[in-house]
C-alpha positions as CSV (number, residue, x, y, z in Angstrom):
1,M,0.0,0.0,0.0
2,K,1.3,3.3,-1.0
3,R,1.1,6.3,1.1
4,I,-0.2,9.6,0.0
5,N,1.1,12.8,1.4
6,L,-0.7,15.9,0.4
7,L,1.4,18.4,2.2
8,P,3.6,20.8,0.5
9,K,7.3,19.6,-0.4
10,T,8.8,21.8,2.5
11,A,6.1,20.6,4.9
12,Q,7.0,17.1,3.9
13,R,10.7,17.7,4.4
14,A,10.0,19.1,7.8
15,L,8.0,16.4,8.7
16,Q,10.7,13.8,7.9
17,L,13.3,15.9,9.8
18,R,10.9,16.0,12.6
19,F,10.4,12.1,12.5
20,F,14.1,11.5,12.0
21,A,14.7,13.9,15.0
22,D,12.1,12.0,17.2
23,Q,13.9,8.6,16.5
24,L,17.3,10.0,16.9
25,L,16.0,11.3,20.3
26,F,14.4,7.9,21.1
27,F,17.8,6.0,20.2
28,W,19.9,8.3,22.4
29,A,17.5,8.2,25.2
30,W,17.7,4.5,25.2
31,F,21.3,4.5,24.7
32,I,21.7,6.7,27.7
33,I,19.3,4.9,29.8
34,S,21.0,1.6,29.1
35,L,24.3,2.9,29.7
36,V,23.3,4.4,33.2
37,F,21.6,0.9,34.0
38,F,24.9,-0.9,33.1
39,L,27.0,1.5,35.0
40,G,24.8,1.1,38.0
41,L,24.8,-2.5,37.7
42,T,28.6,-2.4,37.4
43,Y,29.0,-0.2,40.4
44,T,26.6,-2.4,42.5
45,A,28.6,-5.7,41.5
46,K,32.0,-3.8,42.4
47,I,30.5,-2.9,45.8
48,Y,29.2,-6.6,46.3
49,L,32.3,-8.1,45.4
50,S,34.4,-5.7,47.5
51,S,32.3,-6.7,50.5
52,Q,32.7,-10.4,49.6
53,V,36.6,-9.9,49.4
54,T,36.4,-8.1,52.8
55,N,34.4,-11.0,54.3
56,L,36.9,-13.7,52.8
57,D,39.8,-11.6,54.1
58,S,38.5,-11.4,57.7
59,Q,37.8,-15.3,57.5
60,I,41.1,-16.0,56.3
61,D,42.7,-13.7,59.1
62,S,40.6,-15.7,61.7
63,N,41.5,-19.1,60.3
64,K,45.1,-18.0,60.5
65,L,44.5,-17.0,64.2
66,I,42.9,-20.5,64.7
67,L,45.8,-22.3,63.2
68,K,48.4,-20.3,65.5
69,S,46.3,-21.1,68.4
70,S,47.4,-23.0,71.4
71,D,45.1,-25.9,70.4
72,N,46.6,-26.5,67.3
73,E,50.1,-26.0,68.7
74,L,49.2,-28.8,71.1
75,L,48.0,-30.9,68.3
76,K,51.2,-30.4,66.3
77,Q,53.2,-31.5,69.4
78,Q,51.1,-34.5,69.9
79,V,51.7,-35.4,66.1
80,E,55.4,-35.0,66.5
81,G,55.3,-37.0,69.6
82,L,53.6,-39.9,67.8
83,D,55.9,-39.7,64.9
84,N,58.9,-39.9,67.4
85,Q,57.3,-43.0,69.1
86,I,56.8,-44.7,65.8
87,K,60.4,-44.2,64.9
88,T,61.4,-45.7,68.4
89,I,59.2,-48.5,67.7
90,K,60.8,-49.4,64.4
91,S,64.2,-48.8,65.8
92,L,63.5,-51.3,68.4
93,Q,61.7,-53.8,66.1
94,S,64.8,-53.6,63.8
95,Q,67.1,-54.6,66.6
96,H,64.7,-57.2,68.1
97,Y,65.8,-60.9,68.3
98,Y,63.2,-63.5,67.9
99,W,64.3,-66.3,70.2
100,S,61.0,-68.3,70.2
101,E,61.9,-70.5,67.1
102,T,65.3,-71.2,68.7
103,L,63.9,-72.2,72.0
104,I,61.3,-74.4,70.5
105,E,64.1,-76.2,68.5
106,L,66.0,-76.5,71.9
107,A,62.8,-78.0,73.4
108,K,62.5,-80.5,70.6
109,L,66.3,-81.7,71.0
110,L,66.1,-82.4,74.6
111,P,65.6,-86.0,75.7
112,S,62.7,-86.8,77.9
113,D,64.8,-87.9,80.8
114,I,66.6,-84.6,81.2
115,S,65.2,-81.8,83.3
116,V,66.1,-78.3,82.8
117,E,66.8,-76.1,85.9
118,S,67.7,-72.8,84.1
119,V,68.0,-71.2,80.7
120,T,69.8,-67.9,80.4
121,L,69.9,-66.0,77.2
122,K,72.5,-63.4,76.5
123,R,71.6,-61.0,73.8
124,A,74.8,-59.4,73.1
125,T,76.6,-62.7,72.6
126,N,73.9,-64.7,71.1
127,Q,74.5,-67.4,73.9
128,I,72.1,-69.6,75.7
129,R,73.2,-71.3,78.9
130,I,71.4,-74.3,80.0
131,E,71.6,-76.0,83.3
132,G,69.8,-79.2,84.5
133,I,70.0,-82.8,85.3
134,A,69.9,-85.8,83.2
135,D,69.0,-89.2,84.4
136,N,72.0,-90.8,82.9
137,R,75.2,-89.8,80.9
138,E,73.9,-91.2,77.6
139,S,70.9,-88.7,77.8
140,V,73.6,-85.9,78.0
141,L,75.6,-87.3,75.1
142,K,72.6,-87.7,72.9
143,F,71.7,-84.0,73.7
144,W,75.0,-82.9,72.8
145,A,75.0,-84.9,69.5
146,D,71.6,-83.6,68.6
147,V,72.7,-80.0,69.1
148,H,75.7,-80.4,66.8
149,K,73.2,-81.6,64.0
150,S,71.0,-78.8,64.3
151,D,71.5,-75.6,62.2
152,Y,70.3,-73.2,64.9
153,F,73.6,-73.5,66.8
154,V,77.0,-72.8,65.6
155,S,79.2,-73.3,68.8
156,I,78.7,-75.6,71.7
157,D,80.6,-75.4,74.9
158,F,80.4,-78.9,76.5
159,P,82.5,-79.1,79.6
160,L,83.8,-82.7,80.5
161,A,82.5,-82.2,83.9
162,N,78.9,-83.0,82.5
163,L,80.0,-86.7,82.3
164,N,81.4,-87.0,86.0
165,K,78.5,-89.1,87.1
166,A,76.7,-91.9,85.4
167,T,73.4,-91.3,86.7
168,D,71.6,-87.9,87.9
169,D,74.4,-86.2,86.3
170,P,74.1,-82.3,86.5
171,F,75.2,-80.7,83.2
172,T,75.9,-77.2,81.7
173,F,75.9,-76.3,78.3
174,T,76.7,-72.9,76.6
175,L,75.4,-72.8,72.9
176,V,76.2,-70.0,70.5
177,V,72.8,-69.3,68.5
178,N,73.2,-68.8,64.6
179,K,72.4,-65.1,64.1
180,D,70.1,-65.8,60.9
181,R,67.7,-67.7,63.2
182,I,67.2,-65.0,65.8
183,K,67.4,-61.9,63.7
184,S,64.3,-62.7,61.5
185,P,60.7,-63.8,62.5
């Protein structure tokens, strides 16, 4: 559809300029309103974020104070104490001797007619000293022979005084234990 404008040419031109001026004014008004709105929004966001940063800074400072407090220092000291105890236990465990297997082997080697009165273990020299009484001399000799066959013992001190009596013979043995047998479980 075609528009018919019956106004004179100068009035038509003025009308067009007026229409263009109104549109230009409308455009700049919306532009300025939008610009003011976004600047206001930006300023509001800046204030909000600034307050959040301030709050976070205060929380960080309070958490730093908590970390430096005596409770945490006490906890830190307890952890260090536990670490030292663990190191001590590991050190003791590495130096521990396992005599159980050796004593079980010794019990297996003892004849039934021998009674043991004392067993003394010396860790520094890996020695076992056994004192007891045998019903007869042959039991003492059998025990001596069995100990020689065992790989748990590397050296056996067998005094000749062990063979003085034929019956109810008191005896004393000093055995040196193989280090490999008592150092590991």
